[in-house]
C-alpha positions in Angstrom: 24.5 -83.6 -6.8 24.2 -80.0 -7.8 25.3 -76.5 -6.8 22.3 -74.4 -6.1 20.1 -73.3 -3.2 17.9 -76.3 -3.5 21.0 -78.6 -3.1 22.2 -76.6 -0.1 18.8 -77.0 1.5 18.8 -80.8 0.8 22.4 -81.1 2.1 21.4 -79.2 5.2 18.4 -81.5 5.9 20.3 -84.7 5.1 23.1 -83.7 7.4 20.6 -83.9 10.3 20.0 -87.6 9.7 21.1 -90.2 12.3 21.9 -92.5 9.4 24.4 -90.2 7.6 27.9 -91.5 7.5 29.6 -89.1 5.1 28.2 -86.3 3.0 29.8 -85.6 -0.4 28.6 -83.1 -3.1 29.4 -82.7 -6.7 30.1 -79.9 -7.4 28.5 -78.3 -4.3 29.0 -74.7 -3.2 30.6 -72.8 -0.3 27.5 -73.3 1.8 27.4 -77.1 1.2 31.2 -77.2 1.9 30.5 -76.4 5.5 28.4 -79.6 5.8 30.4 -82.1 3.8 33.1 -82.6 1.1 32.8 -81.0 -2.3 34.2 -82.4 -5.5 34.8 -80.4 -8.7 32.7 -82.6 -11.0 30.3 -81.0 -13.4 26.6 -82.0 -13.3 26.7 -83.0 -17.0 29.8 -85.2 -16.7 28.0 -88.5 -16.2 31.1 -90.6 -16.6 33.0 -88.7 -13.9 30.0 -88.7 -11.6 29.7 -92.5 -11.9 33.4 -92.9 -11.3 33.3 -90.6 -8.3 30.5 -92.5 -6.7 32.4 -95.8 -7.2 35.6 -94.4 -5.8 33.9 -93.0 -2.7 31.7 -96.1 -2.1 28.6 -93.9 -2.2 25.4 -95.6 -0.8 22.9 -93.1 -2.2 23.1 -90.4 -4.8 20.5 -87.6 -4.5 20.3 -85.7 -7.9 19.2 -82.1 -7.5 18.9 -80.5 -11.0 16.6 -81.7 -13.8 19.0 -81.7 -16.8 21.2 -84.7 -15.7 18.0 -86.7 -14.9 16.6 -86.1 -18.3 20.0 -87.0 -19.8 19.9 -90.4 -18.0 22.3 -89.9 -15.1 20.1 -92.0 -12.8 20.1 -94.9 -15.3 23.9 -94.9 -15.6 24.3 -94.9 -11.8 21.9 -97.8 -11.3 23.7 -99.8 -14.0 26.9 -99.2 -12.0 25.2 -100.5 -8.9 24.7 -97.2 -7.1 21.3 -96.4 -5.5 19.8 -93.2 -6.7 17.1 -90.8 -5.6 15.9 -89.6 -9.0 13.9 -90.9 -12.0 15.1 -92.7 -15.1 15.4 -90.7 -18.3 12.2 -92.3 -19.5 10.3 -91.1 -16.4 12.1 -87.7 -16.3 10.6 -86.9 -19.7 7.6 -85.8 -17.7 9.6 -82.6 -17.3 11.9 -82.9 -20.3 9.0 -82.6 -22.8 5.8 -80.7 -22.2 4.3 -82.6 -25.2 5.0 -85.9 -23.5 3.6 -84.6 -20.2 0.4 -83.6 -22.0 0.1 -87.0 -23.5 0.5 -88.7 -20.1 -2.0 -86.3 -18.5 -4.6 -87.1 -21.2 -4.1 -90.8 -20.9 -4.2 -90.6 -17.1 -7.3 -88.4 -17.3 -5.8 -85.7 -15.1 -7.1 -82.2 -15.8 -4.8 -79.6 -17.1 -4.8 -76.4 -19.2 -5.9 -77.2 -22.7 -3.7 -76.5 -25.8 -4.9 -73.9 -28.3 -4.5 -74.3 -32.0 -4.3 -70.6 -32.8 -2.1 -68.4 -30.5 -4.2 -65.6 -29.2 -3.9 -63.5 -26.0 -4.6 -64.2 -23.2 -2.5 -67.4 -23.3 0.6 -69.1 -22.0 3.5 -69.9 -24.4 5.9 -72.7 -23.4 9.1 -74.1 -24.9 8.6 -77.8 -25.1 12.0 -78.8 -23.6 14.0 -77.8 -20.6 14.7 -74.1 -20.2 15.9 -73.7 -16.6 12.5 -72.3 -15.5 12.7 -69.5 -18.1 10.7 -71.2 -21.0 7.2 -70.1 -19.9 5.7 -66.8 -21.1 2.4 -65.5 -19.7 0.8 -63.4 -22.4 -2.1 -61.2 -21.4 -1.9 -59.0 -24.4 -1.2 -59.5 -28.1 2.0 -57.4 -27.8 3.3 -59.8 -25.1 2.4 -62.8 -27.3 4.3 -61.3 -30.2 7.4 -61.0 -28.1 7.0 -64.4 -26.4 6.7 -66.6 -29.5 10.1 -65.9 -31.0 11.7 -66.1 -27.6 10.2 -69.6 -27.0 11.1 -70.7 -30.5 14.7 -69.5 -30.0 15.0 -72.1 -27.1 14.6 -74.8 -29.7 12.1 -77.6 -30.2 8.3 -77.4 -30.3 6.3 -74.5 -28.8 3.2 -75.3 -26.8 0.5 -72.7 -26.4 -2.1 -73.1 -23.6 -5.1 -71.3 -22.2 -4.4 -68.9 -19.4 -5.9 -70.3 -16.3 -7.2 -68.2 -13.4 -7.1 -69.2 -9.8 -4.6 -69.9 -7.0 -1.3 -71.5 -7.7 0.3 -74.1 -5.5 3.4 -76.3 -5.8 2.8 -79.8 -4.5 5.8 -82.2 -4.1 5.4 -85.9 -3.6 8.0 -88.6 -2.9 7.3 -91.4 -5.3 8.5 -95.0 -5.2 7.2 -96.0 -8.6 3.8 -97.0 -7.4 2.8 -94.8 -4.5 3.2 -91.2 -3.5 3.8 -89.4 -0.2 2.9 -85.7 -0.3 5.1 -83.0 1.3 3.8 -79.7 2.6 2.3 -77.5 -0.1 4.1 -74.2 -1.1 3.9 -71.3 -3.5 6.7 -69.7 -5.4 7.0 -66.4 -7.2 8.3 -66.6 -10.8 8.3 -63.0 -11.9 11.3 -60.8 -11.2 9.6 -57.8 -9.8 7.0 -57.0 -7.2 3.3 -57.4 -8.0 4.2 -60.2 -10.5 5.8 -57.8 -13.0 8.8 -58.3 -15.2 10.2 -61.4 -16.9 9.8 -65.0 -15.6 12.7 -66.3 -13.7 13.7 -69.6 -12.0 11.9 -68.3 -8.9 12.3 -65.2 -6.7 10.9 -66.6 -3.4 8.5 -69.0 -1.8 6.6 -69.8 1.3 4.9 -72.8 3.0 2.2 -73.6 3.8 -0.4 -71.8 1.7 -3.6 -70.5 3.3 -5.9 -71.9 0.6 -4.7 -75.4 0.8 -4.3 -77.1 4.2 -1.6 -79.7 4.6 -4.3 -82.4 4.9 -5.8 -81.5 1.6 -2.6 -82.4 -0.2 -3.4 -86.1 0.1 -6.6 -85.5 -2.0 -4.7 -83.7 -4.7 -2.0 -86.4 -4.8 -4.9 -89.0 -5.3 -6.3 -86.8 -8.1 -3.0 -85.9 -9.8 0.1 -87.8 -8.9 -1.1 -91.3 -8.5 -2.9 -91.6 -11.8 0.3 -90.2 -13.5 2.4 -92.8 -11.6 0.1 -95.6 -12.9 0.3 -94.3 -16.4 4.1 -94.0 -16.4 4.4 -97.5 -14.9 2.1 -98.8 -17.7 4.6 -97.2 -20.2 7.4 -99.1 -18.5 8.8 -95.9 -17.0 8.1 -96.1 -13.3 8.8 -92.9 -11.5 11.1 -93.1 -8.5 12.0 -89.7 -7.1 10.3 -86.4 -6.4 7.3 -85.6 -8.7 6.5 -81.9 -8.5 3.1 -80.7 -9.8 2.6 -77.1 -10.4 -1.2 -76.6 -10.0 -3.8 -74.0 -10.5 -6.7 -74.3 -8.1 -9.6 -73.0 -10.3 -13.3 -72.6 -9.7 -13.7 -75.9 -11.7 -11.1 -77.8 -9.6 -7.3 -78.3 -9.8 -5.6 -78.1 -13.1 -2.0 -79.1 -13.8 0.2 -76.3 -15.1 3.5 -78.3 -15.3 5.3 -81.3 -13.9 8.9 -81.3 -12.7 11.0 -84.5 -12.0 12.9 -83.1 -9.0 12.7 -80.9 -6.0 11.6 -77.4 -6.9 13.8 -74.3 -6.4 13.1 -72.2 -4.3 10.1 -74.1 -2.8 12.5 -76.7 -1.3 14.1 -74.0 0.8 10.8 -73.2 2.4 9.4 -76.8 2.7 12.4 -78.6 4.2 12.9 -76.3 7.2 9.3 -77.2 8.3 9.9 -80.9 7.7 9.8 -83.2 10.8 11.4 -86.6 10.4 14.4 -88.1 8.7 14.6 -87.0 5.1 17.6 -89.2 4.3 15.6 -92.3 5.4 12.7 -91.3 3.1 15.0 -90.7 0.1 16.7 -94.1 0.7 13.2 -95.8 0.9 12.3 -94.3 -2.5 15.5 -95.5 -4.0 14.7 -99.0 -2.7 11.2 -98.9 -4.3 9.0 -98.8 -1.2 7.6 -96.0 0.9 5.8 -98.4 3.2 6.0 -97.0 6.8 7.6 -93.7 5.8 6.1 -90.6 7.5 7.2 -87.0 7.1 5.1 -84.5 8.9 5.3 -80.7 8.7 5.6 -78.3 11.7 2.8 -75.8 12.2 5.3 -72.9 11.6 5.4 -70.9 8.4 8.6 -70.6 6.3 9.3 -67.7 4.0 12.2 -67.7 1.5 13.5 -64.6 -0.2 15.8 -65.0 -3.2 18.6 -62.5 -3.7 19.6 -62.2 -7.3 22.6 -60.6 -9.0 22.5 -57.4 -10.9 21.5 -58.1 -14.5 19.5 -61.3 -13.7 17.9 -63.1 -15.5 19.4 -62.1 -18.8 23.0 -61.3 -18.0 23.7 -61.7 -14.2 26.9 -60.1 -13.0 29.5 -62.5 -11.6 32.5 -61.9 -9.3 30.7 -59.3 -7.1 31.6 -59.4 -3.4 29.0 -60.7 -0.9 29.1 -59.7 2.8 26.8 -59.9 5.8 25.8 -63.6 5.8 27.0 -64.2 9.3 25.0 -61.2 10.5 21.9 -62.5 8.7 22.3 -65.9 10.2 22.6 -64.5 13.7 19.0 -63.2 13.4 18.0 -66.9 13.4 17.4 -67.1 9.6 18.8 -69.8 7.3 21.0 -68.6 4.4 21.2 -71.1 1.5 23.9 -70.5 -1.1 22.7 -70.7 -4.7 25.2 -68.8 -7.0 28.3 -68.3 -4.9 31.9 -69.2 -5.1 35.1 -68.5 -3.2 37.6 -66.4 -5.1 40.9 -65.6 -3.4 39.3 -66.3 -0.1 36.4 -63.9 -0.8 32.8 -65.0 -1.3 31.5 -63.7 -4.7 28.6 -64.1 -7.1 28.8 -67.0 -9.6 25.2 -67.1 -10.9 21.9 -65.4 -11.3 20.2 -66.4 -8.0 22.9 -65.9 -5.4 21.4 -66.5 -2.0 18.1 -67.8 -0.5 17.2 -66.4 2.9 14.6 -68.5 4.8 13.0 -67.7 8.2 10.4 -69.6 10.3 7.7 -67.9 12.3 4.5 -68.7 14.1 2.6 -66.8 11.4 3.3 -65.8 7.8 3.5 -62.2 9.0 6.2 -63.2 11.5 8.2 -65.3 9.1 8.1 -62.5 6.5 9.3 -59.9 9.0 12.2 -62.2 10.1 13.2 -63.1 6.6 13.4 -59.5 5.4 15.2 -58.4 8.6 17.9 -61.0 7.7 18.0 -59.8 4.1 18.8 -56.3 5.3 22.1 -57.5 6.7 23.4 -58.9 3.4 25.5 -56.6 1.3 25.7 -57.3 -2.5 26.2 -54.5 -5.1 23.2 -54.2 -7.4 21.2 -56.9 -5.6 17.7 -57.6 -6.8 14.9 -59.1 -4.7 11.2 -58.9 -4.3 9.6 -57.1 -1.4 6.3 -58.8 -1.6 7.1 -62.5 -1.1 4.2 -64.2 0.8 2.4 -60.9 1.2 -0.7 -62.4 -0.5 -0.8 -65.0 2.3 -0.7 -62.2 4.9 -3.7 -60.6 3.3 -5.5 -64.0 3.0 -5.0 -64.6 6.7 -6.0 -61.0 7.7 
């Protein structure tokens, strides 16, 4: 369920499962349509989604975006007798409210950035509720703080102000069955629009996996420190978490600190993590929905994956729609994967329909190789006014030099 690049990547990986009978998507996108059947049902139309699942005899619903989870879609599907990969509304509040997440972290004794009573740069300003990845403002100067506060307030709800942590960022996903957690390969994403981490925050302009400062084996220790205590706390609150718990972490000199929690697969990290994944993802998602990860194993290949996001002109404030997109076939012939994010077919022509339009992912033996292959594929895509960063994963190249 969903229409973005994350959902295309999930559909692509699920389509490889030996257990898959039929694949349906609501609403899906032109990329997903090549893998299964798409249905014109909005993500916020819970009643229609429940009815569609019943009519099709769906065995498992995989919910991509966060807003339907926070609104209680998983609860309604379970009441209707349909298995779901995705947390209840009570558990999804870990993303839906930063105040709630802070309270859970304190109770679980998981370290995070501390809140400040008096906003003063440097700091981080966050809108308390959902903001499609655009509700966080990093303020290094008082001028940036003065601009950020009214923008955060305009999103509605409470505004949270935290210390600005220093260190290395990492995104760590874990499949959670309500009691236990299985980590996936770590990744890093790039939130700012422009090279060198300049410009406004976005939903994400690229990602890569693995990260040089966190070996895959170290992910287990972080899950023990972060995810499992949070799972125990949520279970104690009668809100067991079944789905994907995504921790955005800062690895500081004083240890890991939680920056944020998300209640679903991250975007665009998923597009770099899943191509490295060995094993049957559909089986693992089904196991989570059944409440037991016992015996489930998902290893990562030794290759590096780099994902570059291509965004429409005007993104993130006013992305242009209806612009023609060409060159995807040529990009894929280089060996890269092209995941559709904001595309639609109009009179038989592929055009832009959102801010982040395409995600180009390449695998390589090294991060340098993967970067080179990804950008080579990007060069084949034609999109008027396209925006993309030229420095995705460059920090990892330098770290490995």
